[in-house]
C-alpha positions, 0 to 999 in steps of 0.5 A: 500500500505504501508503494502504491500511494507513493506512486500516486503522489509521484504521478500528481507531483508535477501537476502541482506545478501545472495547476498551481504554479506557486512555491510551497513547502514539500509537505503541501506539495505531497498533499496536493500530489496525492489529491491530484494524482488520485484523480488523474490516474483513475481518469486515465484508467477510464481513458484506457477502458474507452480504448478497450484496453483491459484494466490489468497491472500493466495498465495501472502502471502505464497510467501512473507513468503516463500521468507523471510524464505528461505532467512533467512535460507541461510543468517545464513550460513555466516557473513557480511564483511566490505568493503572499500570506497574511501576516500574524503571530504563530504562537496560538496557531502552534497551540491549535495544531496540537489537537489537529495533530492528535486527530490526524494520528488517530485517523492514521492509527484507525486506518492501519489497525481497523482492518477491512471496512464493513460499512454497507456502502463499501460492500455494495458500492465502492469496494464491490466495484473495485473488486469488479475491476480486479476480476473483470479487468474493465469498468463496465458495471452494467451487470451489477445489481443495486443502485450504485453502478452509475456512481463515479469511479475515482474511489472504486478505481483506486481500490481496484488499482491497489488490488491489481498491483497487490495481485489479490484483493486485500482490504486489510489496509484499504482504509489507508487510501481514504485516510490519506484524503483526510491527512492531505486536506490539513496541509492543503487547507493551511496553505490556501487559508494562509493566503486569506487569513492570519495564522491563528485563524487558518489553524482555527478553521482547520481545527474546526473542520477536522476535530469532529466525530463525523470527520474522524468517522468518515476518514477511513470508513470505506465511503467517498464523502470525505474525499469529495469534501476535500475536493469541494474545499479546494474548489471553494478556496481556489475560486475565492483566490481566483476572484481576489486575484482577478486573473486566471492564476487559480482558475485551473485548480478551481476547475480541476478540483470541481471536476475531481469532486464530480469524479468522486461522487454524484453530488459532487457535480452539482455542488461544484457546478453551483460554486463555478456558477457563482464565479460567473455571477460575481464576475458578470461575464462569460469572458472572465480570465480563466473561465474556460480553463476551469470549465474545461477541467470540469468537463474533462472529468464529467463528460467522459464518464457520462459517455461511457455510461451511455455506450455500455448501458450503465443506466441511471437508477431511477429508484433513487428518485422514484418520487418527490417529497415536498414537506419542507418543514419536515425536511428542515426539522429532521436535517436540523436534528441530525446536524445538531446531534452532539455525538455526530457534530459536537457544536460545529453547526450551531457555532459556525452558523452563529458566528457567520450570522453575527459577523455578517455586517462585517464580512458583507462590507469586505472581500469575504462576501465573495467567500460567503457567495461560494460557501453558503448557497450549497447549504440550502441546495443540499436540502434538495437531496431530501426532496428526491430521497428514494426513502422519501419521508422516512426519518431514518433516511435523513439520519443516514445521509444528512451528515454525509451530505453536509460533511462535504461543506463543513471545511469551507463553512469552517473557513467562512466562520474563521473569516467572520471571527477574524473580522470581529476581533480586528474590529474590536481591537481597532475600536479599542485603539481609537478610544481616547485616553481618559483625562487624569484629574489635576490635583489642586495646588494649595494656596501659599500661607 
């Protein structure tokens, strides 16, 4: 497993220069390398399937080498740039990294020690399709029973690739592939947040996002939700940096991450599309710098899989959307109950949403208003998932899915809350500096006797 993950990182390494092109710490580049390499290598396997090339060990190795080679050629065309960070003291940021480090160690430990995933979604979807890649050597899942045949393939292809290189299905360490998405998100969030927030706020946003029962649970559960959440977080932050920068510097990263989210889960296409639409609306132009680069990356991940489904008759499962359920108060009540269950989320949602609401007058007059545009609408759009649930109107359906759907958005909401808190603290400190010094009373001068 270590060799396979290192190969995925190596395949994605040169693409960090292509998609980002900023100087960064090697740990950050390794983290980006895993997230980028996982998406591109599994997409290359879909390309091989289009050409009727069997997905065998040699195919996986060719995809790893091919992705690396193409990235290396493209990376030579440019030079990395310096990027500015928001200044601030590091002392409290170091303190916040203590609980973050404990959580990351716990995630790594459970990935190694917990053995094969036993969650139903792994057994019926992601793991099952990975096993099919190993046994049938193709990506044609039309014959599979159940509602998961049409799901995107990044996670199942990662599983299948490891099985092929291993020479046999081995789920004892398969959790490591998923845990690396969680571990990679921390350095990536730190690097991106430092461009818009001071150190303590950046570390606070990360601590809010990862020190959660749901984050730890999904880090190696055998599902694709945390991986999609990592890509959505990058999409939001890259789009915000793209809007702040004014040119196309981060457009490629934004489009790539949005496409990778769509390649990870079905919901990723809708969530990422909503974020990219916000960029168009804020810019008020279809000729914004980098827009077509971002959309091209998004299309590269979305369209080929749709064409492959059509060619191989991998039908969309309408049972998931058999009927509509339009009792909005019922949906809101049960989603709220799920997101405020302390054992699932602690106080994350009440805390972050309260901070965002209370600081709205401050961020509305600042550039962080654009971050709110990119972050908050999907909190509402997610509710549509419960209008079309295949167990519409059943409370256990909301309980099973609400936390997963909102896990995709939790890290970017944490960044938005950290931004609001930063503005509030700055406003308080500014008001204190502006207060006049109280006048000191002059003692009376005694009259001479």
